[in-house]
N, CA, C and O atoms as a GROMACS GRO file, in nm:
protein
  604
    1MET      N    1  -1.277   1.137  -1.134
    1MET     CA    2  -1.168   1.126  -1.040
    1MET      C    3  -1.081   1.006  -1.078
    1MET      O    4  -1.132   0.900  -1.113
    2LYS      N    5  -0.951   1.025  -1.070
    2LYS     CA    6  -0.857   0.915  -1.095
    2LYS      C    7  -0.844   0.832  -0.967
    2LYS      O    8  -0.831   0.886  -0.857
    3ARG      N    9  -0.847   0.699  -0.985
    3ARG     CA   10  -0.834   0.608  -0.872
    3ARG      C   11  -0.739   0.495  -0.909
    3ARG      O   12  -0.747   0.439  -1.018
    4VAL      N   13  -0.648   0.462  -0.817
    4VAL     CA   14  -0.559   0.347  -0.836
    4VAL      C   15  -0.608   0.237  -0.743
    4VAL      O   16  -0.618   0.257  -0.622
    5LEU      N   17  -0.638   0.121  -0.801
    5LEU     CA   18  -0.701   0.012  -0.728
    5LEU      C   19  -0.600  -0.091  -0.680
    5LEU      O   20  -0.516  -0.138  -0.756
    6ASP      N   21  -0.610  -0.124  -0.551
    6ASP     CA   22  -0.534  -0.233  -0.493
    6ASP      C   23  -0.615  -0.361  -0.516
    6ASP      O   24  -0.731  -0.354  -0.557
    7SER      N   25  -0.557  -0.474  -0.489
    7SER     CA   26  -0.623  -0.602  -0.516
    7SER      C   27  -0.753  -0.620  -0.437
    7SER      O   28  -0.841  -0.694  -0.483
    8SER      N   29  -0.768  -0.556  -0.321
    8SER     CA   30  -0.888  -0.574  -0.240
    8SER      C   31  -1.015  -0.535  -0.316
    8SER      O   32  -1.122  -0.591  -0.290
    9VAL      N   33  -1.005  -0.443  -0.410
    9VAL     CA   34  -1.121  -0.401  -0.488
    9VAL      C   35  -1.173  -0.516  -0.573
    9VAL      O   36  -1.294  -0.528  -0.593
   10PHE      N   37  -1.085  -0.600  -0.622
   10PHE     CA   38  -1.123  -0.709  -0.712
   10PHE      C   39  -1.178  -0.831  -0.637
   10PHE      O   40  -1.242  -0.918  -0.697
   11PHE      N   41  -1.152  -0.838  -0.507
   11PHE     CA   42  -1.195  -0.954  -0.428
   11PHE      C   43  -1.341  -0.946  -0.383
   11PHE      O   44  -1.400  -1.046  -0.342
   12ILE      N   45  -1.399  -0.827  -0.391
   12ILE     CA   46  -1.538  -0.810  -0.351
   12ILE      C   47  -1.613  -0.741  -0.464
   12ILE      O   48  -1.551  -0.684  -0.554
   13ASN      N   49  -1.743  -0.746  -0.460
   13ASN     CA   50  -1.824  -0.680  -0.562
   13ASN      C   51  -1.848  -0.536  -0.517
   13ASN      O   52  -1.950  -0.505  -0.457
   14TYR      N   53  -1.752  -0.450  -0.547
   14TYR     CA   54  -1.757  -0.311  -0.503
   14TYR      C   55  -1.758  -0.221  -0.626
   14TYR      O   56  -1.662  -0.221  -0.704
   15PRO      N   57  -1.865  -0.144  -0.646
   15PRO     CA   58  -1.873  -0.060  -0.766
   15PRO      C   59  -1.771   0.054  -0.762
   15PRO      O   60  -1.754   0.119  -0.659
   16MET      N   61  -1.704   0.078  -0.874
   16MET     CA   62  -1.607   0.185  -0.885
   16MET      C   63  -1.641   0.272  -1.005
   16MET      O   64  -1.686   0.222  -1.108
   17ASP      N   65  -1.618   0.402  -0.991
   17ASP     CA   66  -1.637   0.492  -1.104
   17ASP      C   67  -1.515   0.581  -1.118
   17ASP      O   68  -1.426   0.579  -1.033
   18GLY      N   69  -1.512   0.658  -1.223
   18GLY     CA   70  -1.399   0.746  -1.249
   18GLY      C   71  -1.296   0.680  -1.339
   18GLY      O   72  -1.321   0.574  -1.397
   19GLU      N   73  -1.180   0.743  -1.350
   19GLU     CA   74  -1.069   0.687  -1.427
   19GLU      C   75  -0.998   0.586  -1.338
   19GLU      O   76  -0.941   0.622  -1.236
   20LEU      N   77  -1.002   0.460  -1.377
   20LEU     CA   78  -0.951   0.352  -1.293
   20LEU      C   79  -0.818   0.300  -1.346
   20LEU      O   80  -0.802   0.277  -1.466
   21TYR      N   81  -0.724   0.282  -1.254
   21TYR     CA   82  -0.590   0.232  -1.286
   21TYR      C   83  -0.552   0.123  -1.188
   21TYR      O   84  -0.603   0.119  -1.075
   22THR      N   85  -0.464   0.036  -1.230
   22THR     CA   86  -0.402  -0.061  -1.141
   22THR      C   87  -0.268  -0.101  -1.202
   22THR      O   88  -0.230  -0.052  -1.309
   23THR      N   89  -0.198  -0.191  -1.133
   23THR     CA   90  -0.066  -0.233  -1.180
   23THR      C   91  -0.067  -0.381  -1.217
   23THR      O   92  -0.156  -0.456  -1.178
   24HIS      N   93   0.033  -0.421  -1.294
   24HIS     CA   94   0.046  -0.563  -1.331
   24HIS      C   95   0.062  -0.652  -1.207
   24HIS      O   96   0.011  -0.764  -1.203
   25SER      N   97   0.133  -0.601  -1.107
   25SER     CA   98   0.155  -0.682  -0.987
   25SER      C   99   0.024  -0.707  -0.912
   25SER      O  100   0.008  -0.812  -0.850
   26VAL      N  101  -0.070  -0.613  -0.917
   26VAL     CA  102  -0.202  -0.636  -0.857
   26VAL      C  103  -0.272  -0.748  -0.932
   26VAL      O  104  -0.331  -0.837  -0.871
   27ILE      N  105  -0.267  -0.744  -1.064
   27ILE     CA  106  -0.334  -0.846  -1.147
   27ILE      C  107  -0.279  -0.985  -1.117
   27ILE      O  108  -0.354  -1.083  -1.119
   28HIS      N  109  -0.149  -0.995  -1.089
   28HIS     CA  110  -0.088  -1.124  -1.056
   28HIS      C  111  -0.138  -1.180  -0.923
   28HIS      O  112  -0.127  -1.300  -0.898
   29GLU      N  113  -0.194  -1.094  -0.836
   29GLU     CA  114  -0.247  -1.139  -0.708
   29GLU      C  115  -0.388  -1.196  -0.721
   29GLU      O  116  -0.438  -1.257  -0.626
   30LEU      N  117  -0.452  -1.177  -0.834
   30LEU     CA  118  -0.589  -1.224  -0.855
   30LEU      C  119  -0.586  -1.371  -0.897
   30LEU      O  120  -0.552  -1.402  -1.011
   31VAL      N  121  -0.620  -1.460  -0.805
   31VAL     CA  122  -0.608  -1.603  -0.833
   31VAL      C  123  -0.743  -1.675  -0.842
   31VAL      O  124  -0.751  -1.782  -0.903
   32ASP      N  125  -0.847  -1.619  -0.782
   32ASP     CA  126  -0.976  -1.688  -0.788
   32ASP      C  127  -1.057  -1.638  -0.908
   32ASP      O  128  -1.033  -1.528  -0.959
   33LEU      N  129  -1.151  -1.717  -0.951
   33LEU     CA  130  -1.229  -1.689  -1.070
   33LEU      C  131  -1.308  -1.559  -1.060
   33LEU      O  132  -1.314  -1.482  -1.155
   34SER      N  133  -1.371  -1.534  -0.945
   34SER     CA  134  -1.455  -1.415  -0.933
   34SER      C  135  -1.372  -1.286  -0.942
   34SER      O  136  -1.417  -1.190  -1.004
   35SER      N  137  -1.254  -1.282  -0.882
   35SER     CA  138  -1.172  -1.161  -0.891
   35SER      C  139  -1.119  -1.141  -1.033
   35SER      O  140  -1.107  -1.028  -1.080
   36LYS      N  141  -1.087  -1.251  -1.101
   36LYS     CA  142  -1.043  -1.240  -1.241
   36LYS      C  143  -1.156  -1.191  -1.330
   36LYS      O  144  -1.133  -1.114  -1.424
   37CYS      N  145  -1.279  -1.235  -1.302
   37CYS     CA  146  -1.395  -1.188  -1.379
   37CYS      C  147  -1.420  -1.039  -1.354
   37CYS      O  148  -1.450  -0.965  -1.448
   38ARG      N  149  -1.406  -0.994  -1.230
   38ARG     CA  150  -1.422  -0.851  -1.201
   38ARG      C  151  -1.317  -0.770  -1.275
   38ARG      O  152  -1.345  -0.662  -1.329
   39TYR      N  153  -1.194  -0.822  -1.278
   39TYR     CA  154  -1.087  -0.755  -1.352
   39TYR      C  155  -1.122  -0.745  -1.500
   39TYR      O  156  -1.108  -0.638  -1.559
   40GLU      N  157  -1.166  -0.854  -1.560
   40GLU     CA  158  -1.202  -0.854  -1.702
   40GLU      C  159  -1.317  -0.756  -1.729
   40GLU      O  160  -1.316  -0.686  -1.831
   41THR      N  161  -1.414  -0.751  -1.640
   41THR     CA  162  -1.526  -0.659  -1.655
   41THR      C  163  -1.477  -0.514  -1.648
   41THR      O  164  -1.520  -0.430  -1.727
   42MET      N  165  -1.388  -0.485  -1.553
   42MET     CA  166  -1.337  -0.348  -1.539
   42MET      C  167  -1.253  -0.307  -1.660
   42MET      O  168  -1.251  -0.190  -1.697
   43LEU      N  169  -1.186  -0.403  -1.722
   43LEU     CA  170  -1.110  -0.373  -1.844
   43LEU      C  171  -1.203  -0.322  -1.955
   43LEU      O  172  -1.167  -0.232  -2.030
   44THR      N  173  -1.321  -0.381  -1.962
   44THR     CA  174  -1.414  -0.342  -2.068
   44THR      C  175  -1.469  -0.201  -2.048
   44THR      O  176  -1.516  -0.139  -2.143
   45VAL      N  177  -1.464  -0.151  -1.926
   45VAL     CA  178  -1.514  -0.014  -1.900
   45VAL      C  179  -1.400   0.085  -1.881
   45VAL      O  180  -1.422   0.197  -1.833
   46GLY      N  181  -1.278   0.046  -1.919
   46GLY     CA  182  -1.170   0.144  -1.923
   46GLY      C  183  -1.059   0.132  -1.821
   46GLY      O  184  -0.974   0.221  -1.815
   47LEU      N  185  -1.055   0.027  -1.741
   47LEU     CA  186  -0.945   0.009  -1.646
   47LEU      C  187  -0.813   0.008  -1.722
   47LEU      O  188  -0.798  -0.061  -1.822
   48VAL      N  189  -0.717   0.086  -1.673
   48VAL     CA  190  -0.584   0.094  -1.734
   48VAL      C  191  -0.485   0.021  -1.643
   48VAL      O  192  -0.480   0.048  -1.523
   49VAL      N  193  -0.408  -0.069  -1.700
   49VAL     CA  194  -0.305  -0.142  -1.625
   49VAL      C  195  -0.170  -0.087  -1.668
   49VAL      O  196  -0.133  -0.097  -1.785
   50THR      N  197  -0.097  -0.028  -1.574
   50THR     CA  198   0.031   0.035  -1.604
   50THR      C  199   0.121   0.029  -1.481
   50THR      O  200   0.081  -0.021  -1.376
   51GLU      N  201   0.242   0.079  -1.495
   51GLU     CA  202   0.340   0.074  -1.387
   51GLU      C  203   0.390   0.213  -1.352
   51GLU      O  204   0.395   0.300  -1.439
   52PRO      N  205   0.428   0.237  -1.227
   52PRO     CA  206   0.489   0.364  -1.191
   52PRO      C  207   0.636   0.366  -1.232
   52PRO      O  208   0.698   0.262  -1.254
   53GLN      N  209   0.690   0.485  -1.243
   53GLN     CA  210   0.833   0.501  -1.271
   53GLN      C  211   0.914   0.467  -1.146
   53GLN      O  212   0.861   0.470  -1.034
   54ASN      N  213   1.040   0.435  -1.164
   54ASN     CA  214   1.127   0.401  -1.052
   54ASN      C  215   1.140   0.516  -0.952
   54ASN      O  216   1.154   0.491  -0.832
   55GLU      N  217   1.136   0.641  -1.000
   55GLU     CA  218   1.146   0.756  -0.909
   55GLU      C  219   1.029   0.758  -0.811
   55GLU      O  220   1.046   0.789  -0.693
   56ALA      N  221   0.910   0.726  -0.861
   56ALA     CA  222   0.792   0.724  -0.774
   56ALA      C  223   0.804   0.611  -0.672
   56ALA      O  224   0.769   0.628  -0.555
   57ARG      N  225   0.852   0.496  -0.716
   57ARG     CA  226   0.872   0.384  -0.624
   57ARG      C  227   0.969   0.423  -0.513
   57ARG      O  228   0.947   0.391  -0.396
   58GLU      N  229   1.077   0.491  -0.549
   58GLU     CA  230   1.177   0.530  -0.450
   58GLU      C  231   1.118   0.633  -0.352
   58GLU      O  232   1.147   0.627  -0.232
   59THR      N  233   1.038   0.726  -0.401
   59THR     CA  234   0.972   0.824  -0.314
   59THR      C  235   0.881   0.752  -0.213
   59THR      O  236   0.876   0.789  -0.096
   60VAL      N  237   0.810   0.650  -0.261
   60VAL     CA  238   0.722   0.572  -0.173
   60VAL      C  239   0.806   0.499  -0.068
   60VAL      O  240   0.770   0.499   0.050
   61ARG      N  241   0.916   0.438  -0.109
   61ARG     CA  242   1.001   0.366  -0.012
   61ARG      C  243   1.054   0.461   0.096
   61ARG      O  244   1.057   0.425   0.213
   62GLU      N  245   1.094   0.580   0.056
   62GLU     CA  246   1.144   0.678   0.153
   62GLU      C  247   1.034   0.720   0.251
   62GLU      O  248   1.058   0.727   0.371
   63ALA      N  249   0.914   0.746   0.199
   63ALA     CA  250   0.802   0.784   0.286
   63ALA      C  251   0.764   0.668   0.378
   63ALA      O  252   0.733   0.690   0.495
   64ALA      N  253   0.767   0.546   0.325
   64ALA     CA  254   0.733   0.429   0.407
   64ALA      C  255   0.836   0.408   0.517
   64ALA      O  256   0.800   0.369   0.628
   65ALA      N  257   0.963   0.432   0.487
   65ALA     CA  258   1.068   0.419   0.589
   65ALA      C  259   1.046   0.522   0.699
   65ALA      O  260   1.058   0.489   0.817
   66LYS      N  261   1.015   0.644   0.662
   66LYS     CA  262   0.989   0.749   0.763
   66LYS      C  263   0.867   0.718   0.847
   66LYS      O  264   0.864   0.747   0.967
   67ALA      N  265   0.765   0.659   0.784
   67ALA     CA  266   0.642   0.625   0.856
   67ALA      C  267   0.657   0.497   0.937
   67ALA      O  268   0.575   0.470   1.025
   68GLY      N  269   0.761   0.418   0.909
   68GLY     CA  270   0.782   0.292   0.980
   68GLY      C  271   0.707   0.175   0.918
   68GLY      O  272   0.692   0.072   0.982
   69ASP      N  273   0.660   0.191   0.795
   69ASP     CA  274   0.581   0.086   0.730
   69ASP      C  275   0.656   0.011   0.621
   69ASP      O  276   0.600  -0.081   0.561
   70LEU      N  277   0.780   0.046   0.593
   70LEU     CA  278   0.852  -0.015   0.482
   70LEU      C  279   0.861  -0.167   0.496
   70LEU      O  280   0.850  -0.239   0.396
   71SER      N  281   0.881  -0.216   0.616
   71SER     CA  282   0.899  -0.360   0.635
   71SER      C  283   0.771  -0.440   0.610
   71SER      O  284   0.778  -0.562   0.591
   72VAL      N  285   0.656  -0.376   0.609
   72VAL     CA  286   0.530  -0.449   0.589
   72VAL      C  287   0.468  -0.424   0.452
   72VAL      O  288   0.365  -0.483   0.419
   73LEU      N  289   0.530  -0.339   0.371
   73LEU     CA  290   0.479  -0.315   0.236
   73LEU      C  291   0.540  -0.414   0.138
   73LEU      O  292   0.660  -0.441   0.141
   74SER      N  293   0.456  -0.467   0.050
   74SER     CA  294   0.505  -0.554  -0.057
   74SER      C  295   0.543  -0.467  -0.176
   74SER      O  296   0.514  -0.348  -0.179
   75ASP      N  297   0.608  -0.528  -0.274
   75ASP     CA  298   0.639  -0.455  -0.398
   75ASP      C  299   0.511  -0.410  -0.466
   75ASP      O  300   0.507  -0.302  -0.526
   76THR      N  301   0.406  -0.490  -0.458
   76THR     CA  302   0.277  -0.453  -0.515
   76THR      C  303   0.222  -0.328  -0.446
   76THR      O  304   0.173  -0.237  -0.513
   77ASP      N  305   0.231  -0.323  -0.314
   77ASP     CA  306   0.185  -0.206  -0.239
   77ASP      C  307   0.261  -0.080  -0.283
   77ASP      O  308   0.202   0.026  -0.303
   78ILE      N  309   0.390  -0.094  -0.298
   78ILE     CA  310   0.474   0.018  -0.341
   78ILE      C  311   0.435   0.063  -0.481
   78ILE      O  312   0.431   0.183  -0.509
   79ASP      N  313   0.408  -0.032  -0.569
   79ASP     CA  314   0.364   0.002  -0.705
   79ASP      C  315   0.231   0.079  -0.703
   79ASP      O  316   0.216   0.178  -0.774
   80VAL      N  317   0.136   0.033  -0.624
   80VAL     CA  318   0.005   0.098  -0.617
   80VAL      C  319   0.019   0.242  -0.568
   80VAL      O  320  -0.036   0.334  -0.628
   81ILE      N  321   0.092   0.261  -0.460
   81ILE     CA  322   0.110   0.397  -0.406
   81ILE      C  323   0.189   0.483  -0.504
   81ILE      O  324   0.156   0.600  -0.525
   82GLY      N  325   0.293   0.425  -0.564
   82GLY     CA  326   0.375   0.498  -0.660
   82GLY      C  327   0.295   0.545  -0.780
   82GLY      O  328   0.312   0.658  -0.826
   83LEU      N  329   0.208   0.459  -0.831
   83LEU     CA  330   0.125   0.497  -0.945
   83LEU      C  331   0.028   0.608  -0.906
   83LEU      O  332   0.008   0.703  -0.983
   84ALA      N  333  -0.031   0.598  -0.788
   84ALA     CA  334  -0.122   0.704  -0.742
   84ALA      C  335  -0.046   0.836  -0.726
   84ALA      O  336  -0.099   0.943  -0.758
   85LEU      N  337   0.076   0.829  -0.678
   85LEU     CA  338   0.159   0.949  -0.663
   85LEU      C  339   0.185   1.013  -0.798
   85LEU      O  340   0.172   1.135  -0.813
   86GLU      N  341   0.221   0.934  -0.896
   86GLU     CA  342   0.247   0.986  -1.031
   86GLU      C  343   0.124   1.048  -1.094
   86GLU      O  344   0.133   1.153  -1.158
   87LEU      N  345   0.009   0.984  -1.075
   87LEU     CA  346  -0.114   1.030  -1.140
   87LEU      C  347  -0.190   1.135  -1.060
   87LEU      O  348  -0.285   1.195  -1.111
   88GLY      N  349  -0.148   1.158  -0.935
   88GLY     CA  350  -0.225   1.246  -0.848
   88GLY      C  351  -0.361   1.186  -0.820
   88GLY      O  352  -0.461   1.258  -0.812
   89ALA      N  353  -0.364   1.055  -0.805
   89ALA     CA  354  -0.490   0.981  -0.792
   89ALA      C  355  -0.517   0.940  -0.648
   89ALA      O  356  -0.429   0.944  -0.562
   90GLU      N  357  -0.639   0.899  -0.625
   90GLU     CA  358  -0.681   0.844  -0.496
   90GLU      C  359  -0.640   0.696  -0.491
   90GLU      O  360  -0.650   0.626  -0.591
   91VAL      N  361  -0.596   0.652  -0.375
   91VAL     CA  362  -0.561   0.511  -0.354
   91VAL      C  363  -0.683   0.440  -0.297
   91VAL      O  364  -0.738   0.483  -0.196
   92VAL      N  365  -0.725   0.331  -0.362
   92VAL     CA  366  -0.838   0.252  -0.314
   92VAL      C  367  -0.782   0.121  -0.261
   92VAL      O  368  -0.740   0.035  -0.338
   93SER      N  369  -0.782   0.106  -0.127
   93SER     CA  370  -0.722  -0.011  -0.064
   93SER      C  371  -0.774  -0.028   0.078
   93SER      O  372  -0.808   0.070   0.144
   94ASP      N  373  -0.780  -0.152   0.123
   94ASP     CA  374  -0.813  -0.180   0.263
   94ASP      C  375  -0.688  -0.205   0.347
   94ASP      O  376  -0.699  -0.223   0.468
   95ASP      N  377  -0.573  -0.205   0.286
   95ASP     CA  378  -0.448  -0.230   0.356
   95ASP      C  379  -0.409  -0.107   0.437
   95ASP      O  380  -0.388   0.001   0.382
   96PHE      N  381  -0.400  -0.123   0.570
   96PHE     CA  382  -0.371  -0.010   0.657
   96PHE      C  383  -0.234   0.051   0.631
   96PHE      O  384  -0.219   0.173   0.638
   97ALA      N  385  -0.134  -0.030   0.602
   97ALA     CA  386   0.000   0.024   0.574
   97ALA      C  387  -0.001   0.104   0.444
   97ALA      O  388   0.062   0.210   0.436
   98VAL      N  389  -0.072   0.056   0.343
   98VAL     CA  390  -0.085   0.130   0.217
   98VAL      C  391  -0.153   0.263   0.243
   98VAL      O  392  -0.108   0.367   0.195
   99GLN      N  393  -0.262   0.260   0.319
   99GLN     CA  394  -0.334   0.384   0.351
   99GLN      C  395  -0.243   0.482   0.427
   99GLN      O  396  -0.243   0.601   0.398
  100ASN      N  397  -0.168   0.430   0.523
  100ASN     CA  398  -0.083   0.516   0.604
  100ASN      C  399   0.025   0.584   0.520
  100ASN      O  400   0.044   0.705   0.531
  101VAL      N  401   0.094   0.508   0.437
  101VAL     CA  402   0.200   0.566   0.354
  101VAL      C  403   0.140   0.665   0.254
  101VAL      O  404   0.198   0.770   0.229
  102ALA      N  405   0.026   0.631   0.197
  102ALA     CA  406  -0.041   0.723   0.104
  102ALA      C  407  -0.072   0.855   0.174
  102ALA      O  408  -0.054   0.962   0.116
  103ARG      N  409  -0.120   0.848   0.295
  103ARG     CA  410  -0.149   0.971   0.370
  103ARG      C  411  -0.021   1.050   0.398
  103ARG      O  412  -0.022   1.174   0.393
  104HIS      N  413   0.088   0.982   0.427
  104HIS     CA  414   0.215   1.051   0.449
  104HIS      C  415   0.261   1.123   0.323
  104HIS      O  416   0.338   1.219   0.330
  105LEU      N  417   0.215   1.076   0.207
  105LEU     CA  418   0.247   1.141   0.080
  105LEU      C  419   0.137   1.237   0.036
  105LEU      O  420   0.137   1.285  -0.078
  106SER      N  421   0.043   1.266   0.126
  106SER     CA  422  -0.070   1.358   0.102
  106SER      C  423  -0.161   1.312  -0.011
  106SER      O  424  -0.218   1.395  -0.082
  107LEU      N  425  -0.176   1.181  -0.027
  107LEU     CA  426  -0.269   1.125  -0.125
  107LEU      C  427  -0.403   1.096  -0.058
  107LEU      O  428  -0.408   1.060   0.059
  108ASN      N  429  -0.510   1.111  -0.133
  108ASN     CA  430  -0.642   1.073  -0.083
  108ASN      C  431  -0.652   0.921  -0.080
  108ASN      O  432  -0.595   0.852  -0.164
  109VAL      N  433  -0.724   0.871   0.019
  109VAL     CA  434  -0.739   0.726   0.037
  109VAL      C  435  -0.887   0.693   0.049
  109VAL      O  436  -0.962   0.763   0.116
  110LYS      N  437  -0.927   0.585  -0.017
  110LYS     CA  438  -1.064   0.535  -0.007
  110LYS      C  439  -1.058   0.388   0.033
  110LYS      O  440  -1.014   0.305  -0.046
  111PRO      N  441  -1.102   0.355   0.154
  111PRO     CA  442  -1.108   0.214   0.192
  111PRO      C  443  -1.226   0.146   0.122
  111PRO      O  444  -1.322   0.212   0.082
  112VAL      N  445  -1.217   0.015   0.109
  112VAL     CA  446  -1.322  -0.060   0.041
  112VAL      C  447  -1.422  -0.113   0.143
  112VAL      O  448  -1.539  -0.076   0.139
  113MET      N  449  -1.378  -0.200   0.232
  113MET     CA  450  -1.467  -0.259   0.332
  113MET      C  451  -1.432  -0.216   0.475
  113MET      O  452  -1.518  -0.221   0.563
  114GLN      N  453  -1.311  -0.174   0.498
  114GLN     CA  454  -1.265  -0.134   0.631
  114GLN      C  455  -1.292   0.014   0.652
  114GLN      O  456  -1.317   0.088   0.556
  115LYS      N  457  -1.286   0.058   0.777
  115LYS     CA  458  -1.291   0.202   0.799
  115LYS      C  459  -1.153   0.258   0.771
  115LYS      O  460  -1.054   0.184   0.770
  116LYS      N  461  -1.146   0.387   0.749
  116LYS     CA  462  -1.018   0.451   0.718
  116LYS      C  463  -0.920   0.435   0.833
  116LYS      O  464  -0.957   0.448   0.950
  117ALA      N  465  -0.796   0.406   0.798
  117ALA     CA  466  -0.691   0.398   0.899
  117ALA      C  467  -0.643   0.539   0.931
  117ALA      O  468  -0.640   0.626   0.844
  118LYS      N  469  -0.607   0.561   1.055
  118LYS     CA  470  -0.551   0.689   1.095
  118LYS      C  471  -0.405   0.696   1.052
  118LYS      O  472  -0.336   0.595   1.044
  119LYS      N  473  -0.360   0.817   1.024
  119LYS     CA  474  -0.220   0.838   0.989
  119LYS      C  475  -0.135   0.807   1.113
  119LYS      O  476  -0.160   0.861   1.221
  120ARG      N  477  -0.035   0.722   1.096
  120ARG     CA  478   0.048   0.679   1.208
  120ARG      C  479   0.195   0.686   1.171
  120ARG      O  480   0.232   0.689   1.054
  121ARG      N  481   0.277   0.690   1.274
  121ARG     CA  482   0.422   0.681   1.256
  121ARG      C  483   0.469   0.568   1.346
  121ARG      O  484   0.443   0.570   1.467
  122TRP      N  485   0.538   0.471   1.289
  122TRP     CA  486   0.584   0.354   1.362
  122TRP      C  487   0.732   0.366   1.393
  122TRP      O  488   0.807   0.435   1.323
  123ARG      N  489   0.774   0.299   1.497
  123ARG     CA  490   0.917   0.284   1.526
  123ARG      C  491   0.938   0.144   1.577
  123ARG      O  492   0.843   0.069   1.601
  124TYR      N  493   1.063   0.108   1.595
  124TYR     CA  494   1.097  -0.029   1.633
  124TYR      C  495   1.164  -0.030   1.770
  124TYR      O  496   1.254   0.050   1.797
  125ARG      N  497   1.118  -0.122   1.854
  125ARG     CA  498   1.170  -0.131   1.990
  125ARG      C  499   1.214  -0.274   2.016
  125ARG      O  500   1.144  -0.369   1.981
  126CYS      N  501   1.331  -0.288   2.077
  126CYS     CA  502   1.386  -0.419   2.110
  126CYS      C  503   1.297  -0.487   2.214
  126CYS      O  504   1.263  -0.428   2.317
  127SER      N  505   1.262  -0.611   2.186
  127SER     CA  506   1.176  -0.685   2.279
  127SER      C  507   1.253  -0.732   2.402
  127SER      O  508   1.193  -0.779   2.499
  128GLY      N  509   1.387  -0.721   2.398
  128GLY     CA  510   1.469  -0.761   2.512
  128GLY      C  511   1.506  -0.645   2.603
  128GLY      O  512   1.465  -0.641   2.719
  129CYS      N  513   1.583  -0.551   2.551
  129CYS     CA  514   1.636  -0.443   2.634
  129CYS      C  515   1.559  -0.312   2.622
  129CYS      O  516   1.584  -0.218   2.698
  130GLY      N  517   1.464  -0.303   2.526
  130GLY     CA  518   1.383  -0.184   2.514
  130GLY      C  519   1.444  -0.073   2.430
  130GLY      O  520   1.386   0.034   2.415
  131ARG      N  521   1.561  -0.098   2.374
  131ARG     CA  522   1.630   0.000   2.290
  131ARG      C  523   1.548   0.024   2.163
  131ARG      O  524   1.485  -0.068   2.111
  132PHE      N  525   1.550   0.148   2.112
  132PHE     CA  526   1.480   0.180   1.988
  132PHE      C  527   1.573   0.168   1.870
  132PHE      O  528   1.692   0.197   1.880
  133GLY      N  529   1.518   0.124   1.757
  133GLY     CA  530   1.594   0.111   1.634
  133GLY      C  531   1.518   0.172   1.518
  133GLY      O  532   1.402   0.212   1.533
  134ASP      N  533   1.582   0.180   1.403
  134ASP     CA  534   1.523   0.242   1.286
  134ASP      C  535   1.449   0.144   1.195
  134ASP      O  536   1.370   0.186   1.110
  135ALA      N  537   1.474   0.016   1.211
  135ALA     CA  538   1.418  -0.083   1.120
  135ALA      C  539   1.403  -0.217   1.194
  135ALA      O  540   1.462  -0.235   1.300
  136PRO      N  541   1.325  -0.309   1.138
  136PRO     CA  542   1.314  -0.441   1.199
  136PRO      C  543   1.448  -0.513   1.189
  136PRO      O  544   1.531  -0.482   1.104
  137GLY      N  545   1.466  -0.609   1.276
  137GLY     CA  546   1.590  -0.686   1.275
  137GLY      C  547   1.625  -0.732   1.415
  137GLY      O  548   1.538  -0.748   1.501
  138ILE      N  549   1.753  -0.752   1.436
  138ILE     CA  550   1.804  -0.800   1.564
  138ILE      C  551   1.882  -0.689   1.634
  138ILE      O  552   1.962  -0.620   1.571
  139CYS      N  553   1.859  -0.673   1.761
  139CYS     CA  554   1.927  -0.572   1.841
  139CYS      C  555   2.075  -0.608   1.854
  139CYS      O  556   2.109  -0.720   1.890
  140ASP      N  557   2.162  -0.512   1.823
  140ASP     CA  558   2.306  -0.539   1.834
  140ASP      C  559   2.356  -0.529   1.977
  140ASP      O  560   2.472  -0.559   2.004
  141VAL      N  561   2.269  -0.487   2.071
  141VAL     CA  562   2.308  -0.479   2.212
  141VAL      C  563   2.279  -0.611   2.283
  141VAL      O  564   2.367  -0.666   2.350
  142CYS      N  565   2.155  -0.662   2.269
  142CYS     CA  566   2.119  -0.783   2.345
  142CYS      C  567   2.084  -0.903   2.257
  142CYS      O  568   2.072  -1.014   2.308
  143GLY      N  569   2.067  -0.883   2.127
  143GLY     CA  570   2.038  -0.994   2.037
  143GLY      C  571   1.892  -1.031   2.023
  143GLY      O  572   1.859  -1.128   1.955
  144ALA      N  573   1.803  -0.956   2.088
  144ALA     CA  574   1.659  -0.983   2.076
  144ALA      C  575   1.605  -0.915   1.949
  144ALA      O  576   1.672  -0.833   1.888
  145GLU      N  577   1.482  -0.951   1.914
  145GLU     CA  578   1.421  -0.899   1.791
  145GLU      C  579   1.356  -0.763   1.815
  145GLU      O  580   1.294  -0.741   1.920
  146PHE      N  581   1.370  -0.670   1.718
  146PHE     CA  582   1.299  -0.544   1.721
  146PHE      C  583   1.155  -0.569   1.680
  146PHE      O  584   1.129  -0.644   1.586
  147LYS      N  585   1.060  -0.508   1.751
  147LYS     CA  586   0.917  -0.518   1.721
  147LYS      C  587   0.865  -0.381   1.682
  147LYS      O  588   0.909  -0.279   1.735
  148ARG      N  589   0.773  -0.380   1.588
  148ARG     CA  590   0.714  -0.254   1.542
  148ARG      C  591   0.617  -0.203   1.648
  148ARG      O  592   0.531  -0.278   1.695
  149LYS      N  593   0.631  -0.077   1.687
  149LYS     CA  594   0.547  -0.014   1.790
  149LYS      C  595   0.497   0.120   1.739
  149LYS      O  596   0.563   0.185   1.658
  150LEU      N  597   0.381   0.159   1.785
  150LEU     CA  598   0.325   0.288   1.750
  150LEU      C  599   0.403   0.398   1.820
  150LEU      O  600   0.429   0.391   1.940
  151LYS      N  601   0.440   0.500   1.744
  151LYS     CA  602   0.518   0.610   1.802
  151LYS      C  603   0.428   0.706   1.872
  151LYS      O  604   0.475   0.806   1.928
   0.00000   0.00000   0.00000
């Protein structure tokens, strides 16, 4: 089975099998010695470090916007989901937003230490007047901040 690994896999001693992939941006998040050692060990057993195409990244951004998770995804998260989308691979991550967007794209998800997140759709509601918006920011009616709420 093809699996795309998020950084959470490298932070704990979690055994992985199958065809393993990750992105350069995930590798840049590995700052402690033990996660770097796990990365080096996985390289010796076939871990592939590569990047998704821009089209896949854009598809992920569109899905994340529809799901209401775009504002909480990092570029690394987008790369991980995009690579899984291109490869038809399972996403291995404990990040709930990553899991949610992956599910919206019909990708399989495997959590590492957390339980699986449920598929959700988020929207934004003004903390002042209660008006709904499409994205985080400031309400143009009352000037209060939009907060992410479960739809």
